[in-house]
KELORO-514457 format. One line per 3 residues: their letters; for each residue x, y, z of N, C-alpha, C. Coordinates in steps of 0.02 Angstrom, whole numbers, padded with zeros to 5 digits. Example, Ala and Ser with C-alpha at 12.3 -4.5 7.8 and 13.67 -1.06 7.14 Angstrom:
AS> 00660 -00284 00390 00615 -00225 00390 00660 -00165 00390  00642 -00112 00354 00684 -00053 00357 00645 00002 00394
This chain:
MAY> 00235 01213 00408 00280 01159 00429 00326 01140 00371  00390 01135 00384 00438 01117 00333 00444 01041 00329  00447 01015 00268 00454 00943 00257 00522 00931 00224
RDY> 00573 00926 00266 00641 00919 00241 00672 00854 00267  00731 00840 00241 00772 00784 00266 00739 00717 00255  00704 00710 00199 00678 00645 00179 00722 00617 00124
EAL> 00741 00555 00130 00784 00523 00081 00743 00494 00023  00684 00468 00037 00646 00431 -00012 00581 00466 -00033  00568 00524 -00006 00507 00561 -00020 00522 00633 -00038
RVD> 00480 00663 -00080 00481 00735 -00093 00411 00761 -00076  00408 00812 -00034 00345 00836 -00009 00337 00910 -00025  00280 00927 -00054 00263 00997 -00068 00192 01010 -00043
VTA> 00183 01065 -00008 00117 01085 00016 00098 01151 -00016  00042 01150 -00053 00018 01209 -00087 -00058 01212 -00080  -00083 01268 -00055 -00155 01280 -00049 -00192 01223 -00015
GVA> -00163 01197 00039 -00196 01145 00078 -00185 01074 00054  -00151 01066 -00003 -00139 01000 -00031 -00066 00982 -00022  -00053 00926 00012 00015 00900 00019 00024 00847 -00034
RVV> 00073 00858 -00078 00088 00809 -00130 00152 00774 -00109  00147 00709 -00097 00204 00669 -00075 00224 00623 -00132  00284 00634 -00158 00309 00596 -00215 00360 00545 -00189
IDH> 00347 00482 -00203 00393 00428 -00183 00450 00425 -00234  00511 00433 -00211 00569 00435 -00255 00625 00395 -00222  00622 00329 -00231 00667 00283 -00196 00693 00230 -00245
PPI> 00738 00250 -00289 00763 00205 -00342 00796 00143 -00312  00797 00088 -00352 00774 00086 -00422 00700 00067 -00430  00668 00037 -00379 00600 00011 -00389 00552 00034 -00335
NLF> 00570 00085 -00297 00527 00106 -00241 00511 00046 -00196  00563 00009 -00178 00553 -00047 -00133 00530 -00022 -00065  00481 -00056 -00036 00455 -00038 00030 00502 -00067 00083
DLT> 00563 -00039 00085 00612 -00061 00134 00605 -00019 00198  00650 -00029 00245 00644 00007 00309 00649 00082 00299  00691 00104 00252 00697 00176 00240 00630 00205 00219
LMR> 00598 00175 00169 00535 00201 00144 00479 00194 00196  00477 00137 00231 00425 00128 00282 00431 00181 00336  00491 00193 00360 00501 00242 00413 00482 00311 00390
EIA> 00498 00327 00328 00483 00395 00304 00408 00404 00292  00374 00353 00266 00302 00359 00258 00267 00363 00325  00292 00326 00375 00265 00333 00443 00279 00402 00471
RVG> 00340 00426 00462 00359 00492 00488 00319 00548 00456  00312 00546 00389 00276 00600 00356 00201 00596 00374  00177 00536 00388 00107 00530 00409 00094 00565 00475
RAL> 00141 00557 00522 00133 00592 00587 00135 00668 00577  00179 00690 00533 00185 00762 00521 00123 00789 00486  00099 00754 00436 00040 00777 00399 -00022 00778 00443
EAD> -00029 00728 00486 -00087 00726 00530 -00089 00787 00576  -00030 00810 00597 -00026 00867 00644 -00026 00934 00610  -00019 00936 00544 -00012 00999 00507 -00080 01028 00491
EDV> -00098 01083 00524 -00163 01113 00514 -00171 01146 00446  -00115 01157 00411 -00118 01186 00344 -00134 01135 00290  -00130 01071 00308 -00143 01018 00259 -00213 00991 00268
RVV> -00250 00989 00212 -00318 00962 00214 -00325 00901 00169  -00281 00894 00120 -00282 00837 00074 -00210 00813 00064  -00201 00747 00061 -00135 00718 00049 -00140 00674 -00014
VFA> -00096 00687 -00062 -00092 00648 -00124 -00025 00613 -00127  -00025 00547 -00136 00036 00509 -00146 00043 00492 -00220  00103 00504 -00247 00119 00486 -00316 00190 00459 -00317
SAN> 00213 00439 -00376 00280 00411 -00383 00320 00448 -00436  00384 00455 -00424 00429 00484 -00474 00449 00432 -00526  00436 00368 -00514 00456 00314 -00557 00396 00290 -00598
PEF> 00395 00297 -00664 00336 00277 -00703 00324 00202 -00704  00374 00162 -00685 00366 00089 -00685 00343 00062 -00618  00358 00097 -00564 00343 00071 -00497 00315 00127 -00453
FIA> 00255 00115 -00426 00229 00158 -00373 00263 00137 -00308  00249 00077 -00285 00289 00043 -00232 00292 -00030 -00253  00353 -00057 -00260 00360 -00126 -00284 00325 -00174 -00237
HAD> 00347 -00177 -00174 00318 -00219 -00121 00364 -00213 -00061  00346 -00245 -00007 00390 -00244 00052 00454 -00283 00038  00507 -00263 00072 00573 -00293 00064 00574 -00364 00092
VGS> 00579 -00413 00047 00578 -00483 00069 00639 -00499 00111  00696 -00468 00096 00755 -00478 00137 00744 -00459 00210  00708 -00403 00220 00692 -00382 00288 00643 -00430 00322
ILE> 00595 -00455 00283 00547 -00503 00312 00582 -00566 00335  00633 -00586 00298 00671 -00646 00318 00706 -00637 00385  00716 -00575 00407 00748 -00562 00471 00698 -00559 00528
FPV> 00633 -00563 00514 00583 -00563 00567 00591 -00626 00610  00570 -00624 00673 00570 -00685 00714 00527 -00739 00682  00550 -00801 00686 00514 -00856 00654 00478 -00900 00705
EAP> 00485 -00885 00769 00448 -00924 00819 00376 -00899 00820  00329 -00945 00808 00258 -00926 00810 00240 -00902 00880  00213 -00843 00887 00199 -00816 00954 00140 -00852 00987
QDV> 00142 -00853 01053 00085 -00882 01089 00022 -00841 01079  00030 -00776 01077 -00027 -00732 01065 -00001 -00666 01039  -00044 -00632 01001 -00028 -00565 00976 -00085 -00520 00999
NEL> -00069 -00469 01037 -00122 -00426 01063 -00111 -00352 01045  -00068 -00339 00996 -00060 -00271 00973 -00045 -00271 00898  -00060 -00215 00866 -00048 -00209 00794 00027 -00205 00781
SGF> 00046 -00226 00721 00115 -00216 00700 00127 -00143 00684  00191 -00124 00680 00207 -00055 00662 00180 -00036 00594  00182 -00082 00546 00155 -00068 00479 00080 -00059 00482
QRM> 00045 -00101 00519 -00027 -00094 00526 -00044 -00027 00559  -00007 -00007 00610 -00020 00057 00642 -00011 00115 00593  00039 00109 00550 00051 00161 00500 -00008 00166 00452
TER> -00032 00109 00427 -00089 00112 00380 -00151 00138 00415  -00161 00120 00478 -00219 00145 00515 -00216 00221 00524  -00156 00248 00532 -00150 00321 00539 -00177 00356 00477
YRT> -00158 00330 00418 -00182 00361 00356 -00257 00350 00347  -00281 00291 00367 -00353 00277 00359 -00395 00323 00403  -00370 00340 00462 -00411 00375 00511 -00395 00450 00518
MGK> -00339 00474 00490 -00322 00545 00499 -00376 00589 00469  -00384 00648 00497 -00437 00693 00477 -00422 00733 00414  -00388 00701 00367 -00372 00731 00302 -00395 00682 00249
ATI> -00414 00707 00191 -00427 00663 00134 -00361 00638 00107  -00356 00572 00094 -00294 00542 00069 -00308 00508 00002  -00264 00520 -00046 -00275 00497 -00115 -00211 00467 -00142
AQI> -00217 00411 -00179 -00161 00382 -00214 -00170 00394 -00289  -00119 00421 -00321 -00117 00430 -00394 -00067 00378 -00420  -00094 00323 -00447 -00053 00264 -00458 -00035 00257 -00532
EGR> 00029 00262 -00545 00058 00247 -00610 00116 00200 -00597  00114 00140 -00626 00166 00091 -00613 00140 00036 -00568  00185 -00009 -00551 00168 -00068 -00512 00161 -00052 -00438
VRG> 00109 -00079 -00408 00100 -00073 -00335 00076 -00141 -00310  00121 -00175 -00275 00106 -00243 -00254 00122 -00251 -00180  00097 -00306 -00151 00114 -00323 -00083 00100 -00268 -00033
GGA> 00151 -00251 00007 00143 -00198 00056 00124 -00131 00026  00147 -00117 -00035 00127 -00055 -00068 00053 -00054 -00083  00026 -00111 -00105 -00046 -00115 -00118 -00086 -00110 -00053
EFV> -00059 -00137 00001 -00092 -00131 00066 -00092 -00058 00088  -00037 -00023 00076 -00035 00047 00095 -00087 00088 00057  -00090 00081 -00009 -00138 00122 -00046 -00210 00103 -00030
ASL> -00221 00039 -00012 -00289 00019 00008 -00311 00052 00072  -00263 00076 00113 -00281 00110 00175 -00297 00184 00163  -00281 00210 00104 -00298 00279 00089 -00371 00284 00071
DMR> -00396 00345 00069 -00468 00355 00058 -00489 00341 -00014  -00446 00360 -00061 -00463 00353 -00132 -00401 00333 -00171  -00414 00295 -00226 -00361 00272 -00270 -00382 00284 -00342
FAA> -00338 00313 -00381 -00350 00324 -00453 -00289 00298 -00491  -00302 00265 -00548 -00248 00228 -00581 -00244 00245 -00655  -00183 00240 -00682 -00170 00255 -00752 -00175 00191 -00794
RGR> -00217 00192 -00845 -00221 00136 -00891 -00155 00126 -00927  -00137 00063 -00936 -00076 00047 -00971 -00013 00054 -00930  -00020 00077 -00868 00038 00086 -00824 00030 00053 -00756
AVF> -00028 00062 -00726 -00038 00037 -00658 -00048 -00039 -00659  -00017 -00072 -00611 -00023 -00144 -00601 -00030 -00157 -00526  -00079 -00198 -00507 -00093 -00211 -00436 -00086 -00286 -00423
AQP> -00061 -00304 -00364 -00058 -00375 -00344 -00044 -00381 -00270  -00068 -00437 -00242 -00050 -00459 -00174 -00020 -00528 -00181  00046 -00533 -00193 00077 -00597 -00210 00106 -00635 -00150
EVA> 00090 -00616 -00090 00124 -00644 -00032 00115 -00720 -00025  00056 -00746 -00039 00043 -00817 -00029 00090 -00860 -00072  00110 -00833 -00130 00158 -00870 -00173 00224 -00879 -00138
LGI> 00239 -00836 -00089 00301 -00843 -00050 00291 -00883 00014  00229 -00905 00026 00215 -00944 00086 00194 -00903 00145  00184 -00838 00135 00161 -00795 00190 00092 -00768 00171
LPG> 00072 -00713 00197 00007 -00683 00180 00013 -00607 00186  -00035 -00570 00158 -00033 -00498 00165 -00041 -00479 00238  00014 -00459 00270 00014 -00448 00342 00015 -00375 00362
GSG> 00003 -00330 00313 00004 -00259 00328 -00063 -00225 00320  -00117 -00264 00330 -00187 -00242 00328 -00225 -00266 00267  -00191 -00300 00220 -00224 -00320 00158 -00281 -00369 00167
TQR> -00275 -00416 00214 -00329 -00464 00224 -00392 -00431 00252  -00385 -00371 00280 -00441 -00334 00308 -00467 -00281 00259  -00423 -00249 00223 -00444 -00196 00177 -00480 -00224 00116
LPR> -00449 -00276 00086 -00475 -00299 00021 -00546 -00327 00025  -00564 -00369 00076 -00634 -00391 00079 -00683 -00333 00085  -00663 -00279 00119 -00706 -00221 00126 -00713 -00184 00059
LLG> -00661 -00183 00020 -00662 -00147 -00044 -00692 -00189 -00100  -00673 -00252 -00103 -00689 -00294 -00161 -00745 -00343 -00148  -00758 -00359 -00085 -00800 -00416 -00067 -00757 -00477 -00057
RGR> -00782 -00525 -00018 -00741 -00582 00003 -00715 -00623 -00055  -00758 -00640 -00103 -00739 -00683 -00158 -00684 -00653 -00200  -00693 -00591 -00220 -00642 -00558 -00261 -00578 -00547 -00222
ALE> -00585 -00530 -00157 -00525 -00521 -00116 -00484 -00585 -00113  -00518 -00643 -00106 -00482 -00706 -00103 -00452 -00724 -00171  -00485 -00705 -00225 -00455 -00714 -00291 -00389 -00676 -00295
VIL> -00389 -00614 -00270 -00328 -00574 -00270 -00275 -00604 -00225  -00294 -00621 -00163 -00245 -00643 -00113 -00219 -00713 -00128  -00262 -00759 -00147 -00241 -00828 -00159 -00214 -00838 -00229
GCG> -00240 -00800 -00278 -00217 -00807 -00347 -00150 -00775 -00360  -00134 -00722 -00323 -00068 -00689 -00327 -00055 -00659 -00396  -00106 -00650 -00437 -00095 -00624 -00504 -00097 -00548 -00508
DFD> -00074 -00523 -00565 -00074 -00451 -00578 -00142 -00429 -00605  -00163 -00369 -00585 -00225 -00338 -00609 -00207 -00271 -00640  -00233 -00258 -00700 -00222 -00193 -00730 -00272 -00142 -00703
ADS> -00265 -00080 -00726 -00306 -00026 -00697 -00381 -00037 -00709  -00400 -00060 -00770 -00471 -00069 -00784 -00500 -00127 -00743  -00462 -00181 -00735 -00486 -00236 -00693 -00492 -00214 -00620
AER> -00444 -00175 -00597 -00447 -00150 -00528 -00507 -00104 -00519  -00523 -00065 -00569 -00582 -00022 -00565 -00646 -00064 -00562  -00651 -00115 -00604 -00711 -00158 -00604 -00720 -00192 -00536
YGW> -00665 -00211 -00504 -00668 -00247 -00441 -00678 -00200 -00382  -00674 -00135 -00391 -00680 -00089 -00336 -00616 -00075 -00299  -00559 -00100 -00327 -00494 -00089 -00296 -00473 -00016 -00302
VNR> -00492 00015 -00358 -00480 00086 -00368 -00546 00121 -00383  -00548 00186 -00369 -00609 00224 -00384 -00622 00228 -00458  -00569 00246 -00495 -00576 00253 -00568 -00509 00242 -00601
AFD> -00512 00219 -00664 -00453 00214 -00706 -00458 00269 -00759  -00401 00300 -00773 -00397 00354 -00822 -00341 00340 -00872  -00349 00367 -00933 -00292 00369 -00977 -00236 00408 -00943
ADA> -00174 00389 -00956 -00118 00415 -00918 -00116 00491 -00918  -00131 00523 -00975 -00125 00596 -00977 -00182 00632 -00942  -00235 00595 -00925 -00292 00626 -00890 -00289 00616 -00815
LGP> -00248 00569 -00792 -00248 00551 -00721 -00226 00609 -00677  -00168 00637 -00691 -00141 00691 -00649 -00187 00751 -00644  -00212 00777 -00701 -00257 00834 -00697 -00320 00820 -00656
FVD> -00348 00758 -00662 -00408 00742 -00623 -00392 00743 -00549  -00338 00709 -00529 -00321 00705 -00458 -00306 00774 -00430  -00269 00815 -00468 -00253 00883 -00445 -00317 00923 -00433
ALA> -00364 00919 -00480 -00426 00957 -00474 -00467 00933 -00415  -00471 00867 -00406 -00509 00840 -00350 -00478 00861 -00284  -00412 00856 -00279 -00378 00874 -00216 -00389 00948 -00200
RRI> -00382 00991 -00250 -00393 01063 -00238 -00464 01077 -00217  -00512 01042 -00247 -00582 01053 -00230 -00595 01033 -00157  -00572 00975 -00137 -00583 00953 -00068 -00548 01001 -00019
ASY> -00487 01023 -00038 -00450 01068 00007 -00483 01135 00015  -00528 01153 -00030 -00562 01218 -00025 -00621 01216 00024  -00640 01157 00047 -00697 01150 00091 -00676 01158 00164
PPA> -00722 01172 00209 -00704 01178 00280 -00671 01115 00307  -00612 01120 00335 -00576 01060 00357 -00613 01019 00409  -00651 01052 00453 -00688 01014 00503 -00741 00970 00470
AVA> -00773 00996 00418 -00824 00957 00383 -00793 00896 00348  -00735 00906 00318 -00700 00850 00286 -00683 00796 00337  -00654 00817 00393 -00633 00769 00444 -00693 00732 00474
LAK> -00747 00768 00488 -00805 00736 00518 -00841 00690 00468  -00843 00710 00404 -00874 00667 00354 -00834 00602 00347  -00768 00607 00350 -00726 00547 00345 -00737 00503 00406
RAA> -00741 00532 00465 -00752 00493 00525 -00820 00459 00524  -00871 00494 00500 -00938 00464 00496 -00939 00406 00446  -00904 00414 00389 -00902 00360 00340 -00866 00299 00368
AAA> -00814 00310 00408 -00778 00254 00438 -00822 00215 00487  -00869 00249 00518 -00913 00216 00565 -00960 00166 00531  -00967 00172 00465 -01010 00125 00429 -00976 00057 00420
ESP> -00910 00054 00431 -00874 -00009 00425 -00872 -00045 00492  -00869 -00111 00489 -00860 -00147 00551 -00791 -00132 00580  -00783 -00135 00646 -00718 -00119 00676 -00662 -00162 00647
AAD> -00606 -00130 00630 -00551 -00165 00598 -00501 -00195 00647  -00501 -00170 00709 -00446 -00188 00755 -00441 -00263 00766  -00498 -00298 00778 -00495 -00370 00791 -00468 -00408 00731
GLL> -00491 -00387 00671 -00467 -00420 00611 -00393 -00409 00599  -00369 -00349 00613 -00298 -00335 00605 -00256 -00377 00653  -00280 -00386 00714 -00244 -00429 00761 -00240 -00501 00736
EEN> -00295 -00526 00709 -00295 -00594 00682 -00247 -00600 00623  -00246 -00548 00581 -00198 -00547 00525 -00127 -00550 00551  -00113 -00511 00603 -00045 -00509 00631 -00026 -00577 00659
RAF> -00073 -00611 00692 -00059 -00678 00718 -00044 -00727 00661  -00085 -00725 00609 -00077 -00771 00553 -00012 -00759 00516  00005 -00696 00507 00068 -00679 00472 00127 -00706 00511
AQT> 00127 -00698 00577 00182 -00723 00618 00187 -00800 00613  00131 -00834 00608 00132 -00906 00601 00163 -00928 00534  00147 -00891 00480 00176 -00910 00415 00252 -00902 00416
LAD> 00277 -00853 00452 00350 -00843 00453 00387 -00902 00484  00352 -00940 00526 00383 -00998 00558 00384 -01060 00512  00354 -01055 00454 00350 -01112 00407 00415 -01116 00366
PEA> 00452 -01172 00370 00514 -01177 00331 00504 -01168 00256  00446 -01188 00231 00432 -01179 00159 00429 -01105 00141  00399 -01064 00185 00398 -00992 00172 00468 -00963 00172
QRR> 00510 -00984 00218 00579 -00961 00220 00615 -00981 00156  00605 -01043 00132 00638 -01065 00071 00615 -01024 00011  00549 -01013 00007 00523 -00977 -00051 00547 -00904 -00052
MRR> 00550 -00872 00005 00573 -00802 00006 00646 -00798 -00015  00687 -00846 00009 00758 -00845 -00011 00766 -00861 -00085  00726 -00907 -00110 00729 -00923 -00181 00706 -00864 -00223
FLA> 00656 -00828 -00200 00632 -00768 -00234 00689 -00717 -00243  00725 -00704 -00189 00781 -00657 -00193 00836 -00683 -00239  00851 -00748 -00235 00904 -00776 -00276 00886 -00777 -00350
AGG> 00821 -00780 -00366 00798 -00783 -00435 00792 -00715 -00468  00807 -00662 -00431 00804 -00595 -00460 00749 -00551 -00432  00715 -00573 -00380 00665 -00530 -00347 00698 -00467 -00321
QTR> 00661 -00413 -00325 00684 -00347 -00301 00738 -00316 -00345  00746 -00345 -00405 00783 -00310 -00458 00732 -00284 -00507  00750 -00233 -00545 00703 -00205 -00594 00681 -00259 -00643
EGE> 00728 -00299 -00669 00711 -00349 -00719 00664 -00402 -00690  00679 -00425 -00630 00636 -00475 -00599 00567 -00449 -00584  00562 -00387 -00560 00497 -00359 -00541 00453 -00345 -00602
LEL> 00483 -00332 -00660 00443 -00321 -00720 00410 -00386 -00744  00437 -00443 -00723 00409 -00509 -00743 00395 -00550 -00680  00360 -00520 -00633 00355 -00550 -00567 00314 -00615 -00568
ERL> 00261 -00618 -00608 00221 -00679 -00609 00262 -00738 -00634  00304 -00727 -00685 00348 -00779 -00710 00398 -00800 -00656  00424 -00752 -00620 00472 -00767 -00567 00440 -00809 -00512
YAQ> 00378 -00793 -00494 00345 -00832 -00442 00334 -00905 -00464  00323 -00915 -00529 00314 -00984 -00553 00377 -01025 -00542  00434 -00993 -00543 00497 -01028 -00534 00507 -01051 -00462
LEE> 00470 -01024 -00416 00478 -01044 -00346 00458 -01116 -00334  00419 -01145 -00380 00399 -01215 -00373 00456 -01262 -00390  00506 -01238 -00426 00561 -01281 -00447 00605 -01298 -00388
V> 00632 -01356 -00389 00677 -01378 -00335 00748 -01353 -00349
């Protein structure tokens, strides 16, 4: 299968391993272009019988995925719905990666926050570079919440207390802290990360694909069903969008330099400015 005509991704398939490199300057913002392409490539990878392992990496050493595009979120409907009975498009995309019969791995160098962190949490494994990788779920600082599966993934990975520290505290976590919390499988020195991930991916790809898919499905059965929790997350996210304070904070975030390289490098400081009138 040919993987062409992607604007924000570069895809190479070799010996059963699909390496997907995110290349969406300047900060790998999770905007509509990147979301659509990650959803599109997910459908293609799921159907590709030649692919047994999928590895996501970034061409930008500073950003894996910055976060979801706040400008786009501001365009969402703000009327709190009477009821929500289906997953959002973003949630469906993350569920595809969580449940597809391929091993999925994130090789994280640079910042991955918000929707980007939710996306990598939906993959099977995460490995991070010391001194480069930074993790955060900063949505509550904007008056919203992680609405792309983060409220469901993080308690399963970290435990409830640590997940709430991440979600409510909105702070940055380095690779070693993320490893201690269970957010990533392992942290590596930057020069060791790529070789480890490559070797692991090749090893898994050498095994019978049916065994890999069935082992993944059996492991998923050990978790409580996610669908009900994802629906509740979707309801809660829609309610936050109707809050005028959330709208004000998101607009102030953009006006203060959010989604620029300079602002994103000092994101915790920028969030502190949102309290100012």
